[in-house]
C-alpha positions as CSV (number, residue, x, y, z in Angstrom):
1,M,-2.5,59.0,-22.8
2,K,0.6,57.8,-20.6
3,K,-2.1,56.3,-18.1
4,I,-3.8,54.6,-20.7
5,L,-0.6,53.1,-21.9
6,S,0.2,52.1,-18.5
7,L,-3.2,50.3,-18.0
8,V,-2.6,48.4,-21.4
9,L,0.7,47.1,-20.4
10,A,-0.3,45.9,-16.9
11,V,-3.1,43.8,-18.4
12,L,-0.6,42.4,-20.9
13,M,1.7,41.6,-17.9
14,I,-1.3,40.0,-16.2
15,A,-2.1,38.1,-19.2
16,G,1.4,37.1,-19.8
17,C,1.4,35.4,-16.0
18,C,-2.0,33.8,-17.0
19,A,-0.6,32.1,-20.0
20,A,2.7,30.8,-18.1
21,L,0.2,28.9,-15.8
22,S,-1.9,28.0,-18.5
23,S,-5.2,29.3,-16.6
24,C,-4.9,32.3,-14.3
25,G,-5.7,31.6,-10.7
26,K,-5.4,27.8,-11.1
27,S,-3.1,25.5,-9.3
28,N,-0.4,23.6,-11.3
29,T,-0.8,20.7,-8.8
30,I,-2.6,17.4,-8.8
31,K,-4.3,17.3,-4.9
32,I,-4.1,14.0,-3.0
33,G,-6.2,13.8,-0.2
34,M,-6.1,11.4,3.0
35,S,-8.2,11.0,6.1
36,G,-6.6,9.6,9.4
37,P,-5.7,9.9,13.1
38,L,-3.7,12.8,13.3
39,T,-4.4,13.2,17.0
40,G,-5.8,10.8,19.6
41,D,-4.9,7.2,20.4
42,A,-3.9,6.1,17.0
43,A,-2.0,9.2,15.8
44,V,1.3,7.4,15.5
45,Y,-0.4,5.5,12.4
46,G,-1.9,9.1,10.9
47,K,1.2,10.9,11.4
48,A,3.4,8.2,9.9
49,V,1.2,8.2,6.8
50,Q,1.2,12.2,6.5
51,N,4.9,12.3,7.1
52,S,5.7,9.5,4.4
53,A,3.1,10.8,1.7
54,D,4.8,14.3,2.2
55,M,8.3,12.8,1.9
56,A,7.4,10.8,-1.2
57,I,6.0,14.1,-2.6
58,K,8.6,16.1,-2.0
59,E,11.0,13.7,-3.8
60,I,8.8,13.4,-6.9
61,N,8.2,17.1,-7.0
62,D,11.9,17.7,-6.9
63,N,12.4,15.6,-9.9
64,G,9.9,17.7,-11.9
65,G,6.8,16.0,-10.9
66,L,4.3,14.6,-13.5
67,N,5.7,16.5,-16.7
68,G,6.1,19.7,-14.6
69,I,2.5,19.2,-12.6
70,M,3.5,19.1,-9.1
71,L,1.6,16.7,-6.4
72,E,0.0,18.2,-3.1
73,L,-1.1,16.3,0.1
74,L,-4.2,17.8,1.6
75,P,-4.4,15.9,5.1
76,Y,-7.5,15.6,7.3
77,D,-7.6,14.6,10.8
78,D,-10.5,11.9,11.6
79,Q,-9.1,10.3,14.8
80,A,-9.8,7.1,13.5
81,K,-13.7,8.0,14.0
82,S,-16.1,7.2,11.2
83,E,-18.3,10.0,12.2
84,N,-15.4,12.5,11.5
85,V,-15.2,11.2,8.0
86,Q,-18.0,12.8,6.2
87,T,-16.8,16.4,6.9
88,N,-13.1,15.4,6.0
89,Y,-14.7,14.1,2.6
90,A,-16.7,17.1,2.2
91,S,-13.8,19.3,2.6
92,M,-11.6,17.3,0.1
93,I,-14.0,17.6,-2.7
94,E,-14.5,21.3,-2.0
95,A,-10.8,21.9,-2.2
96,G,-10.5,19.9,-5.3
97,V,-9.1,16.7,-4.4
98,Q,-8.4,14.5,-7.6
99,V,-7.3,11.1,-6.0
100,S,-6.8,9.8,-2.5
101,L,-5.1,7.7,0.1
102,G,-8.6,7.2,1.4
103,C,-8.4,6.6,5.3
104,V,-5.7,5.0,7.5
105,T,-7.9,2.8,9.7
106,T,-10.7,0.3,8.5
107,G,-13.7,1.6,10.6
108,A,-13.1,5.2,9.1
109,G,-12.2,3.6,5.8
110,M,-15.7,2.1,5.4
111,E,-17.2,5.4,5.4
112,F,-15.1,6.8,3.0
113,T,-15.5,3.8,0.9
114,A,-19.4,4.5,0.9
115,L,-18.8,8.2,0.4
116,S,-16.4,8.1,-2.6
117,K,-18.7,5.4,-4.9
118,D,-20.8,8.1,-6.4
119,D,-18.0,10.6,-7.0
120,N,-15.8,8.0,-8.7
121,L,-12.6,9.1,-6.7
122,F,-9.8,7.0,-6.7
123,F,-8.2,5.8,-3.6
124,L,-5.5,3.7,-2.6
125,T,-5.4,3.2,1.1
126,P,-1.7,2.3,2.8
127,S,-3.8,0.5,5.8
128,A,-7.2,0.1,6.0
129,T,-7.5,-3.5,5.9
130,G,-11.2,-4.1,6.1
131,D,-12.2,-7.0,3.0
132,E,-15.1,-4.6,2.1
133,I,-12.9,-1.4,2.0
134,P,-12.3,-2.0,-2.1
135,Q,-15.9,-3.3,-2.7
136,N,-16.6,-0.4,-5.2
137,P,-14.4,-0.2,-8.5
138,N,-12.6,3.1,-7.2
139,G,-10.8,1.7,-4.3
140,Y,-7.6,-0.3,-3.7
141,Q,-5.7,-1.5,-0.9
142,M,-1.6,-1.0,-0.7
143,C,-2.1,-3.4,2.7
144,F,-3.1,-7.0,3.0
145,A,-6.8,-7.2,3.4
146,D,-8.0,-9.0,6.7
147,S,-8.7,-12.0,4.9
148,N,-5.3,-12.2,3.4
149,Q,-3.8,-11.5,6.9
150,G,-5.7,-14.0,8.7
151,G,-5.0,-16.7,5.9
152,E,-1.2,-15.8,5.7
153,A,-0.9,-15.9,9.4
154,A,-2.6,-19.2,9.6
155,K,0.0,-20.4,7.0
156,Y,2.7,-19.4,9.2
157,V,1.0,-21.2,12.2
158,N,0.6,-24.2,10.3
159,S,4.2,-24.5,9.3
160,L,5.3,-24.6,13.2
161,N,4.2,-27.8,14.2
162,L,2.2,-26.6,17.0
163,S,-0.6,-28.6,18.7
164,H,-2.2,-25.9,20.6
165,I,-2.0,-22.1,20.7
166,G,-3.8,-19.1,22.4
167,I,-5.6,-16.4,20.9
168,L,-6.2,-12.9,22.4
169,Y,-8.6,-10.7,20.3
170,R,-11.0,-7.6,20.7
171,S,-14.4,-8.8,20.2
172,D,-16.2,-5.6,19.2
173,D,-13.5,-4.6,16.7
174,A,-14.2,-5.5,12.9
175,Y,-10.2,-5.4,12.4
176,S,-9.8,-7.9,15.0
177,T,-12.6,-10.3,14.4
178,G,-12.2,-10.1,10.6
179,I,-8.7,-11.3,10.7
180,L,-9.5,-13.9,13.5
181,K,-12.2,-15.3,11.2
182,Q,-9.9,-15.9,8.3
183,F,-7.2,-17.4,10.7
184,K,-9.6,-19.9,11.9
185,E,-10.8,-20.9,8.5
186,N,-7.2,-21.7,7.4
187,L,-5.8,-22.9,10.7
188,N,-4.8,-26.8,10.5
189,S,-7.7,-28.7,12.0
190,N,-5.1,-30.6,14.2
191,I,-4.2,-27.5,16.1
192,T,-6.4,-26.6,19.0
193,Y,-6.8,-23.3,20.5
194,T,-7.7,-21.3,23.7
195,E,-9.5,-18.1,23.2
196,A,-9.9,-14.9,25.2
197,S,-11.5,-11.7,24.2
198,F,-11.9,-8.2,25.4
199,T,-13.9,-4.8,24.2
200,T,-12.3,-1.2,23.9
201,N,-9.0,-0.3,22.7
202,Q,-7.8,0.7,26.0
203,P,-8.6,-2.1,28.5
204,T,-7.2,-1.5,31.9
205,D,-7.4,-5.0,33.5
206,L,-6.9,-7.9,31.5
207,S,-6.3,-10.4,34.3
208,A,-9.1,-12.7,33.5
209,Q,-7.6,-13.1,29.8
210,I,-4.2,-13.7,31.3
211,D,-5.5,-16.4,33.4
212,L,-7.0,-18.0,30.4
213,L,-4.0,-18.0,28.3
214,K,-1.2,-18.4,31.0
215,D,-0.4,-22.0,29.7
216,C,0.1,-21.2,25.9
217,T,3.5,-20.6,24.7
218,F,2.4,-19.1,21.5
219,I,-0.3,-16.4,21.8
220,F,-1.8,-15.2,18.4
221,C,-3.0,-11.4,18.9
222,P,-5.0,-9.8,15.8
223,I,-5.3,-6.7,18.0
224,Y,-3.7,-3.0,17.7
225,Y,-0.6,-2.2,19.7
226,T,-2.5,-0.2,22.6
227,P,-4.0,-3.4,24.2
228,A,-1.4,-5.9,23.2
229,A,1.1,-3.6,25.4
230,T,-1.4,-3.6,28.2
231,F,-1.6,-7.5,28.0
232,M,2.2,-8.0,27.6
233,L,3.1,-5.6,30.8
234,Q,0.3,-7.2,32.8
235,A,1.2,-11.1,31.8
236,K,5.2,-10.8,31.7
237,D,5.6,-12.6,34.8
238,K,2.5,-15.0,34.4
239,I,3.1,-16.1,30.7
240,A,5.9,-18.4,29.9
241,K,9.2,-16.4,29.6
242,D,10.1,-18.2,26.1
243,A,6.7,-17.9,24.8
244,V,5.8,-16.0,21.4
245,Y,3.4,-13.2,20.8
246,Y,2.4,-13.1,17.2
247,G,0.4,-10.3,15.7
248,C,-0.5,-8.8,12.4
249,D,-0.1,-5.2,11.0
250,G,-1.6,-3.7,14.4
251,F,1.5,-4.6,16.2
252,D,3.2,-2.0,14.3
253,G,4.5,0.8,16.4
254,I,4.2,-1.2,19.9
255,E,8.0,0.0,20.7
256,S,6.5,3.6,20.9
257,A,3.3,2.8,23.0
258,E,2.8,5.2,26.0
259,G,4.4,3.6,29.2
260,F,5.6,0.6,27.5
261,D,9.1,-0.3,27.8
262,I,9.6,-3.4,25.4
263,S,13.0,-4.3,26.9
264,T,11.0,-5.4,30.1
265,I,9.1,-8.0,28.3
266,P,10.7,-11.4,28.4
267,Q,8.5,-12.8,25.8
268,K,9.3,-12.8,21.9
269,I,7.3,-10.3,19.9
270,S,6.6,-10.9,16.3
271,M,4.2,-9.9,13.5
272,L,3.0,-10.6,9.8
273,S,3.8,-7.6,7.8
274,H,5.1,-6.4,4.5
275,F,7.7,-3.8,5.8
276,D,10.5,-4.7,8.3
277,S,11.6,-1.3,10.2
278,K,14.9,-2.7,11.0
279,A,16.0,-2.9,7.1
280,T,19.2,-1.7,6.2
281,E,19.3,-2.7,2.6
282,G,17.4,-2.0,-0.7
283,L,14.3,0.4,-1.0
284,A,13.3,-0.5,2.4
285,G,16.8,0.4,4.0
286,D,16.7,3.4,1.8
287,Y,13.3,4.5,3.2
288,V,14.2,3.9,7.0
289,K,17.2,6.1,6.9
290,K,15.6,8.9,4.8
291,Y,12.4,8.7,7.4
292,T,14.3,8.7,10.6
293,E,16.7,11.4,9.5
294,T,13.6,13.9,9.0
295,Y,10.9,12.7,11.4
296,G,12.7,10.3,14.0
297,K,11.8,6.6,14.8
298,D,8.7,7.3,16.9
299,T,6.5,7.1,13.9
300,L,8.5,4.6,11.8
301,N,6.0,2.0,11.1
302,Q,4.6,0.0,8.1
303,F,1.7,2.3,7.8
304,G,3.8,5.1,6.7
305,A,6.2,2.9,4.6
306,S,2.8,1.6,2.7
307,A,1.6,5.5,2.2
308,Y,5.0,6.1,0.8
309,D,4.4,3.2,-1.9
310,C,1.1,4.6,-2.3
311,V,2.1,8.1,-3.5
312,Y,4.7,6.2,-5.7
313,A,2.1,3.6,-7.1
314,I,-0.3,6.3,-8.1
315,F,2.4,8.5,-9.6
316,G,3.8,5.7,-11.4
317,A,0.4,4.6,-12.8
318,M,-0.1,8.0,-14.1
319,K,3.1,8.3,-15.6
320,K,2.5,5.2,-17.6
321,A,-0.8,6.2,-18.6
322,V,0.4,9.5,-19.9
323,E,3.2,7.5,-21.6
324,A,0.5,5.6,-23.4
325,G,-1.1,8.7,-24.5
326,K,-3.7,9.5,-21.9
327,E,-3.8,13.4,-21.0
328,I,-3.6,14.2,-17.3
329,T,-3.2,17.8,-16.5
330,A,-3.8,19.7,-13.0
331,E,-7.5,20.4,-14.0
332,T,-8.1,16.5,-14.8
333,S,-11.2,15.7,-12.7
334,A,-11.6,13.3,-9.8
335,Y,-13.8,11.0,-12.1
336,E,-11.6,11.2,-15.3
337,L,-8.5,10.3,-13.2
338,C,-10.1,7.6,-11.7
339,E,-10.9,6.0,-15.1
340,I,-7.5,6.5,-16.1
341,L,-6.0,4.8,-12.9
342,K,-8.4,1.9,-12.9
343,E,-7.1,1.0,-16.5
344,Q,-3.8,0.8,-15.2
345,F,-4.5,-0.9,-11.7
346,N,-6.8,-3.5,-13.4
347,G,-4.0,-4.4,-16.2
348,D,-0.7,-5.2,-16.2
349,Y,0.7,-2.5,-14.0
350,T,3.3,-3.8,-11.7
351,F,5.2,-1.7,-8.9
352,S,7.9,-2.4,-6.7
353,G,8.5,-0.5,-3.5
354,V,9.2,-0.1,0.1
355,T,6.7,-3.0,0.9
356,G,7.2,-5.3,-2.0
357,T,8.4,-6.1,-5.3
358,N,6.4,-7.0,-8.1
359,V,3.3,-5.8,-6.7
360,T,-0.1,-6.2,-8.6
361,W,-3.7,-5.6,-7.8
362,Q,-6.7,-7.8,-8.5
363,S,-10.0,-6.0,-10.2
364,S,-11.2,-6.6,-6.5
365,G,-8.9,-3.9,-5.3
366,Y,-7.1,-6.4,-3.3
367,V,-3.2,-6.2,-3.5
368,T,-1.0,-9.2,-4.4
369,K,2.5,-9.2,-2.6
370,E,4.7,-11.1,-0.6
371,A,4.0,-11.4,3.5
372,K,7.0,-11.3,5.8
373,Y,7.5,-12.6,9.4
374,V,9.0,-10.0,11.3
375,V,10.6,-10.2,14.7
376,I,10.0,-6.8,17.0
377,K,11.5,-8.3,19.7
378,E,13.7,-11.5,20.8
379,V,13.1,-13.6,23.8
380,N,15.1,-11.8,26.5
381,A,18.5,-13.8,27.2
382,N,17.9,-13.6,31.1
């Protein structure tokens, strides 16, 4: 009789635990997936996204989450290669991911865009800038699309009263050519330019390109920081000392490029951005302080800042939806959650964060926010 009573009590205890968790064996978290380069040449971007998303999630969870439901990040390494995304995406679905930060880079992001369409998995990418990334209704960007970057970059150049500029781009890269296309279309017709191009993300000899651009005092570089650092090192004594290098978000993190001492470059280095890593005030200043205290400065860049905002933007949209009467639980499917989030992002939802205030989204998935001109390094005094 005592054995039977003990068994009954054990069953009741298990049942009580199950009731406390709403459903025995089920998680009380909303799972957020991400695919990015956590290893390889572009790892500085992927680690920044992972670190920043984790930081935002910890802050949200420490404050009670979404009415007691916690958030959880599930990161996957794609090494910035599109061929790795399918496996990552399958793992996300198997793990029960309900919402995503998509991919960190554009090439990989295009694969994610195609895969996520039928599942209606909502994604808000922090940094995949391709114009076609949000081509399906479930996709959105926190970063400027390439066309917006190219247009905004041209707007800035048009304001400088220049007659001639240089352009350095990577001809086999969708990011570089996409920005350049829009830049040219928006550049004032009275500004002439000299173009130099290269292929691969790790060129070893850019002497031919330097020779083409050696007389230019303003050089637009819609490229990533690795080849940019190579060019600047090889050109530092051949390009005019008072010349200006002007890039887009791919320049972010150039101070951490391997073998690159930015202080030895005499020319000015600047970029179009929505985040200033030197910020000391406001939300951006708070983010910089918290990030560097936790992770150091090596991976401090706008990719991470944008990911931090992505998490808070998704959380804010879910919170607003719940306040409006929508039900979101740890068991809400990816499909259902996407419909709820689309209603917010396509509606009057406004977000203010580290990378912009009064941020809104178009139904196309493109973000609307203010662009900034950021100086990474001034011209050397000597």
